[in-house]
C-alpha positions as CSV (number, residue, x, y, z in Angstrom):
1,X,106.8,102.9,125.6
2,X,108.4,104.8,128.4
3,X,108.1,108.7,128.1
4,X,110.6,111.3,128.9
5,X,110.0,114.1,131.4
6,X,113.4,115.7,130.7
7,X,116.2,115.7,128.1
8,X,119.8,116.5,129.1
9,X,120.7,119.8,127.6
10,X,123.9,120.9,129.2
11,X,127.4,120.1,127.8
12,X,128.5,118.2,130.9
13,X,125.2,116.4,131.2
14,X,125.2,115.2,127.6
15,X,129.0,114.3,127.8
16,X,128.4,112.2,130.9
17,X,125.7,110.2,129.1
18,X,128.1,109.4,126.3
19,X,130.8,108.5,128.8
20,X,128.5,105.9,130.3
21,X,127.8,104.5,126.9
22,X,131.5,104.4,126.2
23,X,132.0,102.3,129.4
24,X,129.4,99.8,128.3
25,X,131.0,99.5,124.8
26,X,134.5,99.0,126.5
27,X,133.0,96.2,128.6
28,X,131.6,94.6,125.5
29,X,135.1,94.5,123.9
30,X,136.5,93.0,127.1
31,X,133.8,90.3,127.0
32,X,134.4,89.7,123.3
33,X,138.1,89.2,123.6
34,X,137.6,86.9,126.6
35,X,135.3,84.7,124.5
36,X,137.6,84.9,121.6
37,X,140.4,83.2,123.6
38,X,138.3,80.0,124.0
39,X,136.4,80.3,120.7
40,X,138.9,81.4,118.0
41,X,136.2,81.1,115.3
42,X,134.0,83.7,117.0
43,X,133.0,86.6,114.6
44,X,132.3,90.2,115.6
45,X,128.6,89.8,114.9
46,X,127.6,89.5,118.6
47,X,130.0,92.3,119.5
48,X,128.5,94.6,116.8
49,X,124.9,93.9,118.0
50,X,125.8,94.6,121.6
51,X,127.7,97.8,120.8
52,X,125.0,99.0,118.4
53,X,122.3,98.4,121.1
54,X,124.3,100.2,123.8
55,X,125.2,103.2,121.6
56,X,121.6,103.5,120.4
57,X,120.2,103.3,124.0
58,X,122.6,106.1,125.0
59,X,121.8,108.3,122.1
60,X,118.1,108.0,122.2
61,X,117.9,109.5,125.7
62,X,119.9,112.5,124.4
63,X,117.8,112.9,121.2
64,X,118.9,115.8,119.0
65,X,122.0,116.0,116.8
66,X,123.7,112.9,118.2
67,X,120.7,110.8,117.4
68,X,120.3,112.5,114.0
69,X,123.9,111.6,113.1
70,X,123.1,107.9,113.9
71,X,120.1,108.2,111.6
72,X,122.3,109.6,108.8
73,X,124.8,106.8,109.3
74,X,122.0,104.2,109.1
75,X,121.5,105.2,105.5
76,X,125.1,104.3,104.7
77,X,124.4,100.5,104.3
78,X,127.8,99.8,102.9
79,X,129.7,101.8,105.5
80,X,128.6,100.3,108.8
81,X,128.1,96.6,109.9
82,X,124.4,95.5,109.5
83,X,123.8,95.5,113.3
84,X,124.5,99.3,113.4
85,X,122.4,100.0,110.3
86,X,119.5,98.0,111.7
87,X,119.6,99.6,115.2
88,X,120.4,103.2,114.0
89,X,117.6,103.1,111.5
90,X,115.2,103.1,114.5
91,X,116.1,106.7,115.2
92,X,113.7,107.8,112.5
93,X,110.6,106.8,114.4
94,X,111.2,104.6,117.4
95,X,112.6,106.5,120.3
96,X,111.0,107.4,123.7
97,X,108.5,110.3,123.3
98,X,108.1,113.3,125.6
99,X,105.7,113.0,128.5
100,X,102.3,114.8,128.3
101,X,103.3,117.6,130.8
102,X,106.4,118.3,128.8
103,X,104.4,118.6,125.6
104,X,102.0,121.0,127.3
105,X,104.8,123.2,128.5
106,X,106.3,123.3,125.0
107,X,103.0,124.5,123.6
108,X,102.6,127.1,126.2
109,X,106.2,128.4,125.5
110,X,106.0,128.6,121.8
111,X,102.3,129.2,120.9
112,X,101.2,130.8,124.2
113,X,98.4,128.3,124.8
114,X,98.1,124.6,125.7
115,X,97.2,122.2,122.9
116,X,93.7,121.6,124.2
117,X,93.1,125.4,123.9
118,X,94.2,125.4,120.3
119,X,92.8,122.3,118.7
120,X,89.4,120.7,118.9
121,X,91.0,117.4,119.8
122,X,94.7,116.6,120.5
123,X,96.2,113.1,121.2
124,X,98.6,113.4,124.0
125,X,100.4,110.1,123.0
126,X,102.9,110.7,120.2
127,X,102.3,108.7,116.9
128,X,106.0,108.9,116.0
129,X,109.1,110.0,118.0
130,X,112.3,110.6,116.1
131,X,115.6,112.3,116.5
132,X,114.6,116.0,116.6
133,X,110.9,116.0,117.2
134,X,107.7,113.9,117.6
135,X,104.3,113.8,115.9
136,X,100.8,114.0,117.4
137,X,97.4,113.8,115.8
138,X,94.9,116.6,116.2
139,X,91.7,118.0,114.6
140,X,90.6,121.5,114.1
141,X,87.5,122.8,112.1
142,X,86.9,119.3,110.7
143,X,90.5,118.9,109.5
144,X,92.8,116.0,110.6
145,X,96.2,117.4,111.4
146,X,99.7,116.2,112.2
147,X,101.5,118.4,114.8
148,X,105.3,118.1,115.0
149,X,106.8,119.2,118.3
150,X,110.6,119.7,118.6
151,X,112.3,118.3,121.7
152,X,113.4,121.0,124.2
153,X,117.0,122.0,124.1
154,X,117.7,120.3,120.7
155,X,118.7,123.5,118.9
156,X,120.9,124.7,121.7
157,X,122.8,121.5,121.9
158,X,123.9,121.0,118.3
159,X,127.4,122.5,118.7
160,X,128.0,120.4,121.8
161,X,126.8,117.2,120.2
162,X,128.9,117.6,117.1
163,X,131.9,118.2,119.3
164,X,131.2,115.0,121.2
165,X,130.8,112.9,118.0
166,X,133.6,114.6,116.1
167,X,136.5,112.3,117.3
168,X,134.5,109.2,116.1
169,X,133.8,110.8,112.7
170,X,137.4,111.8,112.2
171,X,138.5,108.3,112.8
172,X,135.7,106.7,110.7
173,X,136.2,108.9,107.7
174,X,140.0,109.5,107.9
175,X,139.7,113.3,108.3
176,X,142.8,115.4,109.1
177,X,142.8,117.9,112.0
178,X,141.6,121.4,111.5
179,X,141.2,120.8,107.8
180,X,138.0,118.9,108.6
181,X,136.4,122.0,110.2
182,X,134.5,123.0,107.0
183,X,132.8,119.7,106.9
184,X,131.6,119.8,110.5
185,X,130.4,123.4,109.8
186,X,128.3,122.2,106.9
187,X,126.7,119.6,109.0
188,X,126.2,122.0,111.9
189,X,124.5,124.6,109.6
190,X,122.2,122.0,108.2
191,X,121.2,120.7,111.6
192,X,120.5,124.3,112.8
193,X,118.3,124.7,109.8
194,X,116.4,121.5,110.6
195,X,115.5,122.8,114.0
196,X,113.9,126.0,112.6
197,X,110.3,124.9,111.9
198,X,109.4,128.3,110.4
199,X,112.1,127.7,107.8
200,X,110.8,124.1,107.2
201,X,107.2,125.5,106.7
202,X,108.5,128.0,104.1
203,X,110.6,125.3,102.3
204,X,107.6,122.9,102.4
205,X,105.3,125.3,100.8
206,X,107.7,126.5,98.1
207,X,108.8,123.0,96.9
208,X,105.3,121.6,97.1
209,X,104.1,124.3,94.9
210,X,106.9,124.0,92.4
211,X,106.5,120.2,92.1
212,X,102.7,120.2,91.9
213,X,102.7,119.1,88.2
214,X,104.5,115.9,88.8
215,X,101.9,113.1,88.7
216,X,101.3,110.7,91.6
217,X,103.0,113.1,94.0
218,X,101.2,114.5,97.0
219,X,102.1,116.9,99.8
220,X,100.2,118.1,103.0
221,X,99.1,121.6,103.4
222,X,100.9,123.6,106.2
223,X,99.3,125.9,108.7
224,X,101.4,129.0,109.6
225,X,98.9,130.3,112.3
226,X,99.3,126.9,114.1
227,X,103.0,126.7,113.9
228,X,106.1,128.4,115.4
229,X,109.8,128.0,115.4
230,X,109.5,124.7,117.4
231,X,106.0,123.5,116.4
232,X,104.8,122.6,112.9
233,X,101.2,121.8,112.0
234,X,100.2,120.2,108.6
235,X,97.5,118.0,107.2
236,X,97.4,114.4,108.5
237,X,98.3,112.3,105.4
238,X,97.0,108.7,105.2
239,X,99.3,106.0,103.9
240,X,102.0,103.5,104.6
241,X,105.5,104.4,105.4
242,X,107.6,103.7,102.3
243,X,110.0,101.7,104.3
244,X,107.1,99.4,105.4
245,X,105.6,99.3,101.9
246,X,108.9,98.1,100.3
247,X,108.7,95.0,102.6
248,X,105.3,94.0,101.1
249,X,104.7,91.9,98.0
250,X,104.1,94.8,95.7
251,X,104.0,94.3,91.9
252,X,106.9,95.2,89.6
253,X,104.6,97.7,87.8
254,X,103.8,99.5,91.0
255,X,107.4,99.6,92.1
256,X,108.3,101.0,88.7
257,X,105.6,103.7,89.0
258,X,106.5,104.9,92.5
259,X,110.2,104.7,91.6
260,X,109.6,106.9,88.5
261,X,107.7,109.4,90.7
262,X,110.6,109.5,93.2
263,X,113.2,109.9,90.5
264,X,111.3,112.7,88.7
265,X,110.7,114.5,92.1
266,X,114.4,114.5,92.9
267,X,115.7,115.3,89.3
268,X,113.2,118.1,89.0
269,X,114.4,119.7,92.2
270,X,118.1,119.3,91.4
271,X,118.1,120.5,87.8
272,X,115.1,122.8,88.0
273,X,115.1,124.4,91.5
274,X,118.9,123.9,92.2
275,X,117.8,122.9,95.7
276,X,116.8,119.5,96.9
277,X,115.2,117.4,99.7
278,X,118.4,116.1,101.1
279,X,116.9,113.5,103.5
280,X,115.6,110.7,101.3
281,X,114.9,108.4,104.3
282,X,112.0,105.8,103.9
283,X,110.4,107.3,107.0
284,X,109.9,110.7,105.1
285,X,107.6,109.2,102.4
286,X,104.1,107.6,102.4
287,X,102.3,105.4,99.9
288,X,98.6,106.1,99.9
289,X,95.7,103.8,98.9
290,X,95.9,105.3,95.4
291,X,99.5,104.2,95.1
292,X,100.6,107.8,95.2
293,X,103.8,109.0,96.9
294,X,103.5,111.6,99.7
295,X,106.3,113.7,101.0
296,X,106.0,114.5,104.7
297,X,109.2,116.1,105.8
298,X,111.1,119.1,104.3
299,X,113.4,119.9,107.3
300,X,116.7,119.2,105.4
301,X,116.9,121.1,102.1
302,X,120.3,121.6,100.3
303,X,120.8,124.5,98.0
304,X,123.1,123.7,95.1
305,X,125.3,126.7,93.9
306,X,126.1,126.9,90.2
307,X,129.8,126.6,90.9
308,X,129.3,123.1,92.2
309,X,126.3,122.0,90.1
310,X,128.1,122.4,86.7
311,X,131.3,120.4,87.3
312,X,129.4,117.9,89.5
313,X,127.0,116.9,86.6
314,X,129.7,117.3,83.9
315,X,131.5,114.3,85.6
316,X,128.2,112.4,85.5
317,X,128.7,112.3,81.6
318,X,130.3,109.1,80.5
319,X,132.6,110.7,77.8
320,X,134.1,113.1,80.4
321,X,135.3,110.2,82.6
322,X,137.6,109.1,79.7
323,X,139.0,112.5,78.9
324,X,141.9,112.7,81.2
325,X,142.7,116.5,80.9
326,X,139.0,117.4,81.4
327,X,138.5,114.9,84.2
328,X,141.6,116.1,86.1
329,X,140.5,119.8,85.7
330,X,137.1,119.0,87.2
331,X,138.7,117.1,90.1
332,X,140.6,120.3,91.0
333,X,137.5,122.4,90.5
334,X,135.5,120.2,92.9
335,X,138.4,120.2,95.5
336,X,139.0,116.5,95.2
337,X,142.6,117.2,94.2
338,X,144.7,120.1,95.5
339,X,147.9,121.8,94.6
340,X,149.6,120.4,97.7
341,X,149.1,116.8,96.5
342,X,152.1,114.6,95.9
343,X,152.5,112.8,92.6
344,X,151.6,109.6,94.4
345,X,148.5,111.2,95.8
346,X,147.5,112.6,92.4
347,X,147.7,109.2,90.7
348,X,146.0,107.4,93.6
349,X,143.0,109.7,94.0
350,X,142.5,110.2,90.2
351,X,142.2,106.4,89.8
352,X,140.1,106.1,93.0
353,X,137.5,108.7,91.9
354,X,137.5,107.6,88.3
355,X,136.4,104.1,89.5
356,X,133.9,105.6,92.1
357,X,132.3,108.0,89.5
358,X,132.1,105.4,86.8
359,X,130.0,103.3,89.1
360,X,127.9,105.9,90.9
361,X,127.1,107.9,87.8
362,X,126.1,104.8,85.8
363,X,122.3,105.6,86.2
364,X,122.9,108.8,84.1
365,X,124.6,107.0,81.2
366,X,121.6,105.6,79.4
367,X,117.9,106.3,78.7
368,X,116.8,104.0,81.5
369,X,118.3,102.3,84.5
370,X,117.2,99.3,86.6
371,X,117.9,100.1,90.3
372,X,116.8,96.5,91.1
373,X,119.9,95.2,89.3
374,X,121.8,93.1,91.9
375,X,125.0,93.4,90.0
376,X,125.0,97.2,90.4
377,X,124.6,96.8,94.2
378,X,127.1,94.1,94.5
379,X,129.7,96.3,92.8
380,X,128.9,99.1,95.3
381,X,129.3,96.8,98.2
382,X,132.5,95.4,96.8
383,X,134.0,98.9,96.2
384,X,133.0,100.1,99.7
385,X,134.6,97.0,101.4
386,X,137.7,97.1,99.3
387,X,138.5,100.8,100.0
388,X,137.4,100.5,103.7
389,X,140.2,97.9,104.1
390,X,142.8,99.9,102.0
391,X,145.8,100.9,104.2
392,X,146.9,103.4,101.5
393,X,143.7,105.4,102.0
394,X,144.1,105.4,105.8
395,X,147.6,106.9,105.4
396,X,146.5,109.7,103.2
397,X,144.5,112.9,104.0
398,X,140.8,112.0,103.7
399,X,139.7,115.7,103.5
400,X,138.7,115.4,99.8
401,X,136.0,117.3,98.0
402,X,133.8,120.4,98.3
403,X,131.7,120.6,101.4
404,X,128.7,120.3,99.0
405,X,129.5,116.7,98.5
406,X,128.3,115.8,102.0
407,X,124.6,116.4,101.4
408,X,124.6,115.8,97.6
409,X,126.2,112.3,98.1
410,X,123.8,111.6,101.0
411,X,120.9,112.6,98.7
412,X,122.0,110.3,95.8
413,X,123.0,107.5,98.1
414,X,119.6,107.6,99.9
415,X,117.7,108.0,96.6
416,X,119.5,105.0,95.0
417,X,118.7,102.9,98.1
418,X,114.9,103.8,98.0
419,X,114.8,103.0,94.3
420,X,116.6,99.7,94.9
421,X,114.1,98.8,97.6
422,X,111.3,99.5,95.0
423,X,113.2,97.4,92.4
424,X,112.4,100.3,90.0
425,X,113.5,100.7,86.5
426,X,113.4,104.5,85.7
427,X,113.3,106.5,82.5
428,X,116.2,108.8,83.2
429,X,115.2,111.9,81.3
430,X,111.4,111.7,82.0
431,X,111.7,114.6,84.6
432,X,112.6,117.1,81.9
433,X,108.9,117.5,80.7
434,X,108.1,119.2,84.0
435,X,111.0,121.8,84.0
C-alpha cells in the first residue's frame, strides 16, 4: 500500500482537498442523470458506489476528524446507502499509512528518541492504519508490544474539519442553524479527547481494572514510560478482529457466550461506572484462541451525568412508555420536547419518540433478548426508512434531545449491531452480579 510522507494540516489545504472531492461527486451526478435519460429504470446503486469511493478517497488522504466522522457514519447501517457503509467502514483499518521517515520524526518529537533507540525491535510497516493513528509491532525486554502513533496535525485540525463537514451534517440530520452548535461542540470535545493518548492510557487502565472480574474479557497492559500525548504503547494481543470473526461459521453457543460478555461489559460500565466505551466498532475488539473477548481501544469514553442517566433509563422501562403524564415529563427533561413547541410539534414528536423508544428499549423489557431476531432488525430498518422519507420531519426543527444522546445512542446502536452479528441471545440482568 502507498505510504504518506505528509498530511494536509492547514485549513486552506484541507478545504481544497474536499473541493476536489466535491467536483468528482458533481461529475458523478452529471454522468448518472445522463444515463438516466436513456435508461429510465437505472437505480442509484452505481451512483452511490462511485460517490462513496470518491468521498472515501478524498477523506483518507486527510485522515483525522473528517475520516473519523465517516467511520462513525459507517456504523449507522440504516441511515446511509449500503455502498457508503461498506466504503466508510474501511476507515477503521484500511487507509494509507505514514511513511517510515515520518514515523521516525514523530517518535523523535514526542519521545525524544527514534523507535530503534527505544525498542529492541520495531516494524516500520504499520499493521493497521485508521482515521486518527496507525499501529506498529515492537518488542522490548521479551514483551511483544503494539505501538499506536497518531498522525501529525490531527489534533490541530479538528475544529477545521468539523467546520468543513458541518453543512453536510446539518442537511443529513435536519439541524437548525445556531441551535445545532451544542451538538457539534459535543463531537468536537470527544474528538479532542481521542487525540490525547495520555488520557486514553489513563482511561484504559481505570476501566480495565474496574471490569477485571467479568469472565472471558481481556485487556492489554499499557506502558506509560513508552507513551506520550501522541504515542501509546500496550501489549500486543493475539486474536481475530471481531468484525472478521462474525463472518466465520461460529457456533450458536460461542456467539451467545461472546455476546453475553459484550453485553455485561457495556451494562457494567453504564450502570456501575456511569461512563462507557462509546466506540463499539468491530475493529476495537478481538476474539482470541480461548474464545475470549479482548478490548483494544479506549480512546472514546463517554461520562454519563446522573441528570441524564436517570430519565434515560426510566424511559427504558416498559410501564413508563404507557404512562402519558410521566412519559411527557421525561421528554421535557431529556430536551426532546421544549416550551417553544407548537401543539402540532408536541403531538408529532411524542408519537415519534414513543414508537422509537418502544422499539429501541425492547431489549430491556424481559429477562432475555435475542439480538439475532430478524424481526427486530426489520422493524428498525422499516422505521429508519419511513422517517427518512417523512416530509413532516424535514419541515420541523431536528434539534431534539440532550447532547448526551449523541454518544449514548451511538453506543447502544453499535452494541446492538455487534450483538446482532454474533446472533447472540443475552441474559439482560446478568451484569448485576459484577456491580
